[in-house]
N, C-alpha and C positions, 0 to 999 in steps of 0.2 A: 663127307657129303655125298649123297646119291645124286649124281647128275650124269646124263648120258653124253659124255664127251666123245667126240669123234676120234679116230686114231690120230688124225693130224693134230688135233688140239692136245692130246696126250703127249705127242712127240714135241710139240711146241713148248709146253710147260716144262718138260724135261730139259730141253735145250736151253731155255732161258734160265732155269734154275742152275744148271751146270755153269753157264756163263757168269751168273751173279756170284756163285760161290767161288769161282776161280779168279774173276777179274775185279770184283767189287769188295767182297768180304774182307780180304787182307788189309784193305786201306780205309775201312769205314771210320775208325776212330781218328786216324791221322787227318782225314778230310774234314771231319766234324770239328776237331780241335782247332785246325788251322784255317777253317772256312775256305777250303780249297775246292774250286770248281773242277770236276773230273773231266776235263776236256778230252783227254785221250780215250776214256771209256765211252764218251758220247760219240766220238768218231767211230768206234767199233760198233756201237749200237746202230749207227747209220749204215755201215757196211753189211750188217746182218739183216737190214730191212725193217728194224723195229721203229726207227724214227719216222717212217712213212707207212706204218702198218695198214692204215685204213684208206690209203689212196690207191687208185688203179695202177696197174703195172705200166700202162702206156705213159704215165706221168712219173715213172720211177718208183712208185710205191710197191708195197708187197701184195696189195689186192686182198687183204684179210678183212674180216668183219669185226664188229665191236666186241663179240665174246672173246675172240683171239686177242684183240687189243687189250681187253681187261686182264686176260691171263698174263700178258707181257708185263703190264704195270704191277699186277699182284706180285709176280715173282721177283721183279727188281726191288720192289718196296719191302718185300719180306726180308731182304738183306739190308737195303738202305733206302729209306723214303726220299732222301734228297735226289737220288738218281730217278726215282719214279716220278717226282714232281717236275723235274727238268724235262723229261720226255712228255709228260702229260700237258704241260703248258705249251711246249713247242708244237705238239701234234694237234691236240683238241682245240686249242684256242687260235694261235697265230696261223698255222698251216691250214687248219680246217676252215677258218673264216675266209681265207683267200680261195680255197677250193670251192666252198659253197657259194660265195657271193661274187667271186672275181670273174673277169672276162676271160675268154679263151687265151688271150695274150698274157694276162696276168698269171693264169694257171701255168702256162708253158714256161714263163720266165722264172717263177718262184718255186713251184711244187717240186720239180725234180731236184733242185739243190737243197731244199728243206728235207725232202724225203730221204736223201742220201746221207744227211748229216753234214754235208759240206757247209751248209749255212745253218745257224741256230736262230730260232724265232722267239719273239716275245710279243705279248698282247697287253695293251695298256688302256684300261678303262677307268680304274679308281684314281681319285684325286684327294687331296687333303680334306676338301669340303664336299666330296661327291663319291660315295661308295654305293650303297643301295639306292641312294637318291640321285637319279640321273639329272634332275633339274639343277643340282648344285654344280654341274660341270662348268669349269671356268676356262678351259683351253678353247681357243677360238681359231677357226680357219676362215680367212677372208679371200674371196676370189678376185683376181685382177681382171677387170673387164677387157683389157686389151689382149693379154696373152692367154687368158683362161687358166693360168697357174694359180696355185693357192699359197697363201702365206700363213703359216701355223705358228701360234704363240701359246705357251702354257707349260704345265708340268703335270706329270703323272707320278703316282706313288705305288708301292707294293707290287711292282712289276717283276714277275719271276723271269729269270734269265736276262735281266736288264743290262748287266755289264758284259755279257758275252754274246749278245744277239747281233746277228748280221742283218736281220729284218725285224722291224717293229710294226705291228698293226695297232693304230691308236685312234681313239675317238675324240672328236672336237665339235664344238657348237658351230653350225653354219647358218642357223636361223634362230636367234634367241627367243623370239616370241612363241615359237612352236614347241618349246620345252623338249620332252624326250623325242618328239617327232621333228626336231630341228638339229639332230646330231648326226654327223657323217663319219665314216671310217676312212682312214688313209693308210697307205703302205709307205713306210719310210725305211730307206736302206742306210746301213752304217756308212759313215763318211759324208752323208748329206750335210752341207753347211747349215749350221743352226740347230743340229740335232746332236745330243750327247747324253750319256748316262750321268746321273747326279749322285746323291748320297747312297752308299751301299748300307743296308740295314744290318745291325748286329743282333741276330735273332736268338730266341730261346731254343729253337730246334730247326731241323732241316738246314743245317748250317753250311753244308757243301753246295747248296743251291743258292745262287746269288739273287737277292731280292732288293730292289731299290727304285730310285727315281729315274725317270727319263724327262729330259728338258728340251723344249722347243723355243728357240729365240730367233724370230724372223726366218723361220725354216721354210724355204721356198720349194714347193712341190709341183711337178708338172700335172696337167689334167689327168694323165694316165695313172696317177697315184691315188686317185679317188677309188675307194673299194666299195662296190655295190652302188645303189642309187643314192643320190644326194639326199640328205636329211633322214635316211633310213638306217644309219649306222647302229643306233642303239637298239632299234627293233630287230635288226639282224643279229646283234650281239646276244639277245635273249635266246634266239634259235641256236646260236653257237654254244651257249651255255648248257643247253639241254644235253648235248653230247659231252661237254666238259664235265658235267656233274657225274656222268658215268665213270669218267676217268678218276675223279676225286673219290668216288665210292671204291673203285678198284685200289687206289692208293691206300685208303683206310683199311680195306680188307687185307692187303698185303702186309702192312705193318702190324695189324692185329694178329695175323697168322704167325708172323715172326715172334711176337710177344707171347702168344699162346704156346708155341712149340718150345720156347725157352723155359716157360714156367712148368710145362709138363715134364720136360727133361730134368729140370732142377728138382722137382717134387719127388722124382724117383731116386735121385742120388742123395738128397739131403736127409739125414737121419736125426731124429729126436726121440728120446725115450726108447731107444733101441730098435727103431724101425723107420722105414722111409716115411716122410710126411705125406706121401701120396696115399698111404693107407688110412689116414685120418679123414673122417667124414667131412669135416669143415673144409679141408683142401679139395676133396672130391667134388663137393658142391660148387666151389669156385670154378673148377675146371669144367664141370658140366655147363654152367651158365656161360662160360667163355665159348665153349664149343657150339652151343645153341645159337648164341649171338652171331658167331662166324657163319654158320650155315644159313641163317636167316638173311644176313646181309648179302652173302654171295648170291643167293637165289633171287633176292629183290633186284640186285644189279644185273644179273643175267637176263631177267625179264626185260628190263629196259634196254639192254644191249641187243637182245633178240628182236625187239620191236624196231630199234634203229636199223638193224640189218634188213628188216622187211619194209623199210620206208615209212614207218608210222611215226606220228608225233608223240613225244615222250615227256612232255613238260611235267605232268603229274608223276609219272613212274620214275623218271630220273631224279626228281626232287625227293621222292620217297626213299629211293636207294641211297642217295647222298646223305640225307638226314639220318636214316637209321644206321648206315654203315659208319659214318663219322662218329656218332655218339656211342655206338657199340664199341668202336675201336678205342675210344677214351676209357670206357669201362674195362675193357680187356687189358689194356696196358696198365691201368691202375691196379687191377687184381694181380697181374703178373709181378708187379713190384711188391705187392703185399705178400705173395707166396714166397718171394725171395727174402722177405724180412729185411734185415739190415744190409744184406748183400745187394738188394735191389736198388739201394741208394748210392752205390758206388759204380764207377765207370769200368770196373773189371768185368761186369756182367752187362749183357746187351739191353736189358729191360729198361734201364734208366733212360737210354736214348729213345727207345720206342715211346716211352712215357712223355718225353719232351716233344717228340716229332708229331705225334698223332693229333695234338690239340689244334693244329692249324687246319685240319680237315673239317672242323666244325665252324670255321670262320671263312676260309677261302671259297671263292666262286659262289658266294651267297651264304650268310650265316645260317645257323639252325633256325633262328627266328624268321629269317626271310623265307627259308624253305617251307616253314609252316604256313606263312602267308600265301606262297605260291600254291601249295597243295590245297589250302582252304578255298582259294579262288576257283581252282579246277573242280573241286567237289561241288561247290555251290553252283557253278556254271552248268554242270552236268545234271 
């Protein structure tokens, strides 16, 4: 891809790639088979500054932009999407919600520990009856008139990092009649009475990343645990998701890159009818389509990342990047398996894992169908 990377971005990509090859690649299948959360690697990512890439240095972050952040997620996901999504959910959703909407006191308390990887974050919006439909939210927070504290009851599902998180940002109804304008966000720390992780999901892919329920049972929170303005938690979540979708696009691109490279490498080694299958036009056409999809996805995402770095609203652009990159990644992984033939269906080769992992990208942080609705609204509004 022709893109004018800065010397610093080139160095960053090389450094993350070397880390991923050395620290992650040898363990990928073990973690996947055993559903093992790579806690030690997450700690190392924190020490390198990757867990707080987009936050300012004065809060313990690396002070990088969204293009650099995308590069980090791409290179981790090129080796293992589970590590990529752990970092993406921690940074783009939990930490970034606190950074963008929190008070100075909240930022100072949470961002340094989250950016360093000392604490892991999760972000809980989805419920069994409320995914894209915020009005279906059943978790409720009621304020005590005397103390000002909140009592939170309910449950969330499909929360990435649920079982390893030290900090959870969760949404709950605080004014039922106001629908999506009656939902507030709260910060809950591990160990808070009434807060616990629930069922851990047994997933098709991204199995080293823990996904599951978080449960609130008469969970009492001080007034300082309210994040952002009361009743604006869901509206704030939509803004947070603009950046989150850039990270999911980067996750898609990274896994697609890994699948493409594996297919390209295999096509040069695998011989049929006396020559490498890469010499057959049918295989060449598949590789071309994969490469074109990759370049288009990466450029769409870097446009959104560049706009974020320049303080622009990216609702349309991040949704376009996420939609195209996730669906392109599914196509690329599918063709990578096809190029491998029967070997693409067994675990001795990496493409079967990419094939399982990438599907989540068309679902998480807004399905492809929701992305099309978001983009359509933006187009019609303009």
